[in-house]
C-alpha positions in Angstrom: 151.6 86.2 -10.8 152.2 82.5 -10.8 154.9 81.4 -8.4 156.0 78.9 -11.0 157.4 81.8 -13.0 160.2 82.1 -10.5 163.7 81.0 -11.7 163.9 77.3 -12.3 165.5 74.6 -10.3 166.8 76.9 -7.6 165.6 74.7 -4.8 167.0 71.6 -6.5 170.5 73.0 -6.7 170.4 75.1 -3.6 173.3 73.2 -2.0 175.5 73.8 -5.1 174.6 77.5 -5.4 174.9 78.1 -1.7 178.4 76.8 -1.7 179.3 79.0 -4.7 177.5 82.0 -3.2 179.6 82.1 -0.1 182.8 81.6 -2.0 184.6 85.0 -2.4 185.3 86.3 -5.9 189.0 86.1 -6.7 190.9 88.6 -4.7 194.5 89.5 -4.2 196.6 91.4 -1.8 196.2 95.2 -1.8 198.0 96.7 -4.7 197.8 100.4 -4.3 199.9 102.4 -6.8 201.7 99.4 -8.2 202.1 98.8 -12.0 201.6 95.4 -13.5 203.7 94.5 -16.5 202.0 92.3 -19.1 201.5 91.9 -22.8 198.9 91.5 -25.6 199.9 89.8 -28.8 197.3 90.3 -31.5 199.1 88.0 -33.9 198.6 85.0 -31.5 195.1 83.9 -32.3 192.8 81.6 -30.4 189.1 80.8 -30.8 186.6 82.7 -33.0 183.8 84.5 -31.0 180.3 83.6 -32.2 178.5 86.0 -29.8 176.8 86.7 -26.5 173.2 86.1 -25.7 170.3 85.2 -23.5 167.2 83.0 -23.5 163.6 84.2 -22.9 162.0 80.7 -22.9 159.2 79.6 -20.7 157.0 82.7 -21.5 159.6 85.2 -20.4 159.4 86.7 -23.8 155.7 87.0 -23.4 156.2 88.9 -20.2 158.3 91.5 -22.0 155.5 91.7 -24.6 152.9 92.6 -21.9 151.7 89.3 -20.5 151.7 90.7 -16.9 151.0 94.3 -17.7 154.3 95.7 -19.0 153.6 98.5 -21.4 154.7 98.3 -25.0 157.1 101.3 -24.5 158.8 99.7 -21.6 158.9 96.3 -23.3 160.7 98.1 -26.2 163.1 99.6 -23.7 164.0 96.2 -22.3 164.6 94.8 -25.8 166.9 97.8 -26.5 168.8 97.3 -23.3 169.5 93.7 -24.3 170.2 93.9 -28.0 171.1 97.5 -29.0 174.8 98.6 -29.2 173.7 102.2 -28.5 172.9 102.2 -24.8 172.4 98.5 -24.6 174.4 95.3 -24.3 174.5 94.6 -28.0 173.7 90.9 -27.5 174.1 89.0 -30.8 172.5 85.6 -29.9 169.0 84.6 -28.8 168.3 81.2 -27.5 164.8 79.9 -28.2 163.1 77.1 -26.2 161.4 74.6 -28.5 158.0 73.9 -27.0 158.5 76.5 -24.3 155.0 78.0 -24.7 153.2 76.4 -21.7 149.9 76.7 -19.8 151.6 76.0 -16.5 155.3 77.0 -16.7 157.7 74.0 -16.8 154.8 71.6 -17.1 152.6 70.3 -20.0 154.5 71.6 -23.0 152.5 73.0 -25.8 154.2 71.2 -28.7 153.7 71.8 -32.4 152.5 68.2 -32.8 150.2 67.6 -29.8 148.5 64.5 -31.1 150.5 61.3 -31.5 150.5 59.8 -35.1 149.6 56.2 -35.5 153.3 55.2 -35.7 156.7 56.9 -35.9 156.4 56.6 -39.7 153.0 58.2 -40.0 152.5 61.9 -40.8 152.2 64.5 -38.1 149.4 66.9 -37.7 151.2 70.2 -36.9 149.8 73.3 -35.2 151.4 76.7 -35.0 150.1 79.9 -33.2 152.7 82.3 -34.7 153.5 83.3 -31.1 155.5 80.5 -29.5 155.3 82.0 -26.0 156.3 85.4 -27.2 159.5 84.2 -28.7 158.5 84.9 -32.3 157.9 88.6 -31.4 161.1 88.8 -29.5 163.1 87.2 -32.3 161.7 89.7 -34.7 162.6 92.6 -32.4 166.1 91.2 -31.9 166.6 90.9 -35.7 165.8 94.6 -36.0 168.8 95.3 -33.8 171.1 93.1 -36.0 170.8 89.8 -34.3 171.5 87.0 -36.8 172.2 84.0 -34.6 169.0 82.3 -33.4 169.6 79.0 -31.6 166.8 76.7 -30.7 166.9 74.1 -27.9 164.3 71.4 -27.1 163.9 70.7 -23.4 161.9 67.5 -24.3 160.5 65.6 -27.2 156.7 65.2 -27.1 155.5 62.8 -24.4 154.5 60.1 -26.9 158.0 59.8 -28.3 159.6 59.0 -24.9 159.8 55.9 -22.8 158.1 57.5 -19.8 155.2 58.9 -21.9 155.7 62.4 -20.3 157.4 65.6 -21.3 158.5 66.0 -17.7 160.6 64.0 -15.2 163.3 62.9 -17.5 162.5 59.9 -19.7 164.5 59.1 -22.9 163.8 59.3 -26.6 162.5 56.0 -27.8 164.8 54.3 -30.3 168.2 55.4 -28.9 170.5 52.7 -27.7 169.4 51.2 -24.4 165.6 51.9 -24.8 162.9 49.4 -25.5 159.6 51.1 -26.4 156.5 49.3 -27.6 155.6 52.4 -29.7 158.7 52.0 -31.8 161.8 54.1 -32.8 161.0 57.8 -32.8 164.5 59.2 -33.6 163.8 60.1 -37.2 160.4 61.4 -36.4 161.8 63.6 -33.7 164.2 65.0 -36.3 161.3 65.8 -38.6 159.5 67.5 -35.7 162.4 69.7 -35.0 162.8 70.5 -38.7 159.2 71.6 -38.8 159.8 74.0 -35.9 162.6 75.6 -38.0 160.2 75.9 -40.9 157.6 77.6 -38.8 160.1 80.3 -37.8 161.2 80.7 -41.4 157.6 81.6 -42.2 157.8 84.3 -39.5 161.0 85.8 -41.1 163.5 84.3 -38.7 166.1 81.8 -39.7 167.1 79.4 -36.9 170.8 79.0 -37.4 171.5 76.3 -34.9 169.5 73.7 -33.1 169.9 71.3 -30.3 167.6 68.3 -29.6 168.3 68.2 -25.8 168.7 70.4 -22.8 170.6 69.2 -19.8 170.4 65.5 -20.7 172.1 64.6 -17.4 169.5 66.4 -15.2 166.2 64.8 -14.3 163.8 67.7 -13.6 160.2 67.8 -12.6 159.5 70.2 -15.5 160.1 69.5 -19.2 163.2 67.4 -19.4 164.7 64.4 -21.3 167.7 62.2 -20.4 170.5 60.9 -22.6 173.7 59.2 -21.6 176.7 60.3 -23.7 176.4 57.2 -25.8 172.7 57.8 -26.3 173.3 61.4 -27.3 175.8 60.3 -30.0 173.2 57.8 -31.2 170.6 60.5 -31.5 172.9 62.8 -33.3 173.4 60.2 -36.0 169.7 59.9 -36.6 168.6 63.6 -36.2 171.5 65.2 -38.1 170.8 63.8 -41.5 167.1 64.7 -41.2 167.9 68.2 -40.2 170.2 68.6 -43.1 167.7 67.3 -45.6 164.6 69.1 -44.3 166.0 72.3 -42.7 169.1 73.1 -44.8 171.2 75.9 -43.3 170.3 75.0 -39.7 173.3 73.4 -38.0 173.1 70.9 -35.2 174.9 71.5 -31.9 175.0 69.4 -28.7 174.5 68.8 -25.8 173.9 71.5 -23.2 174.9 69.3 -20.3 174.1 70.6 -16.7 177.8 71.3 -16.1 180.9 72.2 -18.1 183.0 69.3 -17.0 180.0 66.9 -17.4 179.7 68.2 -21.0 183.1 67.0 -21.8 181.8 63.4 -21.6 179.1 64.2 -24.1 181.5 65.9 -26.5 184.0 63.1 -26.2 181.4 60.4 -27.0 180.3 62.3 -30.2 183.9 63.0 -31.2 184.8 59.3 -30.9 182.1 58.3 -33.4 182.9 59.7 -36.9 179.3 59.3 -38.1 178.1 61.4 -35.2 181.0 63.9 -35.2 180.4 65.0 -38.7 176.8 66.0 -37.9 177.7 68.4 -35.1 178.8 71.9 -35.8 179.4 73.0 -32.2 179.5 71.6 -28.7 177.8 73.2 -25.8 177.5 72.9 -22.0 176.1 74.8 -19.1 177.9 76.2 -16.1 175.9 75.0 -13.1 177.3 71.7 -11.8 180.8 72.9 -12.8 182.0 76.1 -14.3 183.7 76.7 -17.6 187.4 77.0 -16.6 189.1 74.6 -19.1 188.5 73.7 -22.8 185.4 71.6 -23.4 187.0 69.6 -26.2 190.2 69.2 -28.2 188.1 69.7 -31.3 188.5 72.6 -33.8 184.7 73.0 -33.6 183.3 75.8 -31.5 182.4 75.2 -27.8 179.6 77.4 -26.3 178.9 78.1 -22.7 175.2 78.1 -23.4 173.6 78.8 -20.1 174.4 80.0 -16.6 173.0 82.2 -13.9 173.8 82.7 -10.3 171.4 82.3 -7.4 168.0 83.9 -7.7 168.7 87.0 -5.7 167.2 90.4 -6.3 168.6 93.0 -6.2 172.2 92.3 -6.7 175.2 94.5 -5.8 178.2 95.0 -8.0 180.5 93.5 -5.4 178.9 91.6 -2.6 181.1 88.4 -2.9 178.2 86.3 -4.2 177.6 84.6 -7.5 174.7 87.1 -8.2 177.0 90.1 -8.2 178.0 92.0 -11.3 181.8 91.5 -10.7 181.3 87.7 -10.3 179.5 87.6 -13.6 182.3 89.5 -15.3 184.8 87.0 -13.9 182.6 84.1 -15.1 182.5 85.5 -18.6 186.3 86.0 -18.6 186.9 82.4 -17.5 184.6 81.0 -20.1 186.3 82.9 -22.9 189.9 83.1 -21.8 190.3 79.8 -19.8 187.7 77.5 -21.4 188.1 78.8 -25.0 184.4 79.2 -25.3 183.2 80.8 -28.5 179.9 82.0 -27.0 178.5 83.0 -23.7 174.8 82.9 -23.0 173.2 84.0 -19.7 170.0 82.1 -18.7 167.4 84.8 -18.7 167.6 88.3 -20.0 164.5 89.5 -18.1 162.2 87.8 -15.7 160.1 88.4 -12.6 160.1 87.8 -8.9 163.3 87.0 -6.9 165.2 86.5 -10.1 168.8 86.0 -11.1 168.1 87.5 -14.5 169.8 90.5 -15.9 166.6 92.6 -15.7 163.6 92.3 -13.4 160.1 93.0 -14.5 157.3 93.9 -12.1 153.9 94.9 -13.6 154.5 98.0 -15.7 158.0 98.6 -14.3 161.4 97.1 -14.6 164.8 97.5 -13.0 168.3 96.6 -14.3 170.8 94.6 -12.3 174.6 95.1 -12.2 174.8 91.7 -14.0 173.7 93.4 -17.2 176.5 96.0 -17.1 179.0 93.1 -16.5 177.8 91.4 -19.7 177.8 94.7 -21.6 181.4 95.3 -20.8 182.1 92.4 -23.1 179.2 92.0 -25.5 178.9 95.6 -26.7 182.5 95.6 -27.9 183.5 92.0 -28.8 181.5 91.3 -31.9 180.6 88.1 -33.8 183.6 87.0 -35.8 186.1 88.5 -33.4 189.1 86.3 -32.5 190.5 86.0 -29.0 194.3 86.7 -28.9 197.0 86.3 -26.3 196.8 88.5 -23.3 198.5 88.4 -19.9 198.4 91.1 -17.3 201.5 90.1 -15.3 199.5 90.6 -12.1 197.6 87.7 -10.5 194.8 90.1 -9.3 194.2 91.5 -12.9 192.4 89.3 -15.4 193.2 90.2 -19.0 191.7 89.1 -22.3 191.9 90.6 -25.7 190.1 90.3 -29.1 190.4 91.5 -32.7 187.1 92.4 -34.4 186.5 91.9 -38.1 186.3 95.7 -38.5 189.9 96.0 -37.4 189.3 97.3 -33.9 191.1 95.8 -31.0 189.5 95.2 -27.6 191.1 94.5 -24.2 189.0 93.6 -21.1 190.8 94.1 -17.9 189.3 93.1 -14.5 190.9 94.3 -11.3 189.9 91.8 -8.7 192.0 93.4 -6.1 190.9 95.6 -3.3 193.1 98.5 -4.3 193.5 100.4 -7.6 196.4 99.5 -9.9 197.8 100.3 -13.3 198.2 97.8 -16.0 201.2 98.2 -18.4 200.7 95.9 -21.4 203.2 95.7 -24.2 201.4 95.6 -27.5 202.3 93.4 -30.4 200.7 93.6 -33.9 198.1 96.1 -32.6 196.3 97.9 -35.4 194.8 100.8 -33.6 196.0 103.7 -31.5 192.8 105.7 -31.0 192.0 104.7 -27.4 188.6 104.7 -25.7 188.2 103.2 -22.3 185.0 102.3 -20.5 184.7 101.8 -16.8 182.3 99.3 -15.2 181.9 99.0 -11.4 179.4 99.8 -8.7 179.2 103.5 -9.7 179.8 103.3 -13.5 177.7 101.5 -16.1 180.2 100.9 -19.0 181.0 104.6 -18.8 183.5 106.2 -21.2 186.2 107.8 -19.0 188.8 110.2 -20.6 192.4 109.5 -19.5 191.7 106.1 -18.1 193.9 104.4 -20.8 196.5 105.5 -23.3 199.0 104.0 -25.7 202.6 105.1 -25.8 205.6 103.5 -27.5 203.9 100.2 -28.2 202.4 99.9 -24.7 198.9 100.2 -23.4 198.7 101.7 -20.0 195.3 101.5 -18.1 194.3 102.7 -14.7 192.2 100.1 -13.0 190.0 101.1 -10.0 189.6 98.5 -7.3 187.1 95.7 -8.1 186.3 97.0 -11.6 186.2 96.2 -15.2 187.9 98.4 -17.8 187.2 97.8 -21.4 189.7 99.4 -23.8 188.9 99.8 -27.5 191.7 100.6 -29.9 190.2 102.0 -33.0 191.9 101.6 -36.4 
């Protein structure tokens, strides 16, 4: 199998990941037999949760669909593990890569408009294979499991629209402020190109709900990439937004998937400062590589999404080996994005991939194995559903991370992470809780989101939960 199918950019960010990989996951002093007082207030509302998801861009969807020999039955099992709530993670978002069907992965994007028109104002000649690197099939399978949020992200515009005449190695969209291209201004044409991608998916029965015109605009990569400064991104938003509204109504524009969360704040600020741009954007987004999501991305009421992150490409991963590839680290990463950064969505990079991968699932010929990272995601995603609202939660113990959510069906969810090296008990006063039928699920090195009787109970307005060392306990209070 082609070596280029290994996880992207790992060598390029090795220094960053190596530093993170040797940094211990948050720990505290031993806390055997102690009880931590805390509280959950379901009347104190924070951000709405849009969902949890993954991407299968760059032909990873095609690998699930048998590109390298995985049988149909096992491919279906992987889809179920990712998207089903019965025995799976119940993911509710799928991120599609615009132009991600490639002959050589990361290089030479197969666009839907491969031939340059005579000018930016001339009509395109579009092509569509109904496959899109396996993403059409995967989107259709995810839809069967109830996924309704399909977000599309373009790594690059077609080469002829950019000032470097290549879909790789950065380059910028011709026409945005600061560019001077002999071929003209391609901003509006690029908007039409993206709208056509949405229309092709509509023909396949999939409604792309959200679309972004750039991926990591602050990272010049040797594979498909395109650069924008924050000012250029705001300029592009003002041109692309109206085209998308007119030609693909119902699909909302989001921006900008910066390489790091703190870096993404600059892009969000530039758009928010321009009223004409700000009205075109429905959500802001950033990745978690150069900097993690640990504080709010914007001061806006619009949703913020942690739209891509993965640890170092290491397989297999243990639940707790103190690296950023471990399941416990992923659980803490999700907690921080939701509870500290007010993110409304959390998307892991790849659901399933091959080789020495940092994905949730590894595929190898006609077999696959599941990482502890998937169980960490499942401890959140299976129970916190789209439309839920995060509420106030505090454990009262620095070694216990607590977050809580109210679902639209009236159920309440608390996710408690014991980062300490000894077991403890969380005692949380409950305010405005609706449910008292308690089900607790344990996730650690030996338990895969396993329901455990007696792990949690409610008494006299308090939730008491036993938390094994280095574990995640998800408590559901049924109405």
